[in-house]
N, C-alpha and C positions, 0 to 999 in steps of 0.2 A: 504493500500499499503506500501510497505518497507520503512523502510529510509532511509536505503542505496540503492540509484537508480544506481549506479555505480557497481553492487554485480554481479559478473559472474554465471550464473545459468547452465551452460553446458560448457565443455570441452569435446575435443573428446577422449583424453584420459582417461580421469576419468570420465564420463557421467555425468548423472543428479548431480551435486550438492547440490540441494535443499533436495534431500531423505536423503544423508549422513549426515546434520547438524540438520534434524530430529530426525535420528537415534544416532546422540553421545547428542542429549537433553533427552531421555528418558531413558538411562543407569543406571539411578539412581531408587532403586527400594523403594516404598514405604511400611509401615507394613499394613498387612491384616487390621488391626483395622480402618485404615484413608482411606479405600478404599470403595464404592458402585459400584459394578459388575451388568451389566444388561447381561439378558439373553435374547437373542432373537433367531427367528426360521426364517429360510428364506428356500426358495427353487427356487428362481429365477436364472436362468443359468446353473442348474442339471438336467435337463429332468426331473423334475418333483419331484425328491430325497430330501428329507429335510434333512437340516443341524441345528442344534442347536449351536448358536454364542457365545461367551464370550465378551463383549466389555467394553470399560472403564478400563479397566488395564494399570497400573503407575509400571510395571514392567522391569526390565533387561530382553534383549533375553533370556539369559540362565535360570533365573527364571520364565520365560513366559513357554519356552518348559517345566522347570523340570512339571509345572502347567498341562500343556496340558497332559503330559504324566499321572499322578495320575487320570486326569480325564477322559481318554482313558481307562483307567485300570478298574475306578468304572463303566462306561456306557458299557465296553465290546464291545466297537466300536473304529474304526478308527477315525483319526482327524489330523488336522496341525494346523501349526499358519502362516497365512498369516496378513503382514501390522498392524501389533499390537493387531489383532483378534484370537483366538483360535475359529478354528472350528471343530466340533464333529460331524460325520457323524447319522442321524437319530434325530429323539424327543425324547432328554433327559434332559430336560430341568430341571424336579422336581430331577433328581438325582445328576443334577452339583450341584442345590443351595441348596443342603442337604451335601456334601461334601462341597462345598466351605464354607459353614456355619460351618461347623466344625473344617475348618481351620483359623477362625477368620475375613471372609470376612462378607460385607453386602450385600444380593443379592436382586435386584430388578427381576420380570418375565414380559418382553415386549412383547408386540407384542400378536396374536391370533392364 
């Protein structure tokens, strides 16, 4: 439970203030050699179509979008950034792991 019990979490003019505080906390990027990235595969809620997910990133929004662009180009596929997770369409975990390791990240392929 939060230390500050009287903290406002919703404002009719600003929306959900909890999400704003989470975004501002993760604005600083860690160097690639200090991060371990997990590559997942998921198809839930996508009509059976699989996507590859890049999780556990400590990057600013700008850096995350740049990394997503590099991964999309390397895989020749579409994708997006949602809630601090990069989603790439299709099964591309091995390709993404190779690209990320070249950039200096430690990667782990998770899931089946």
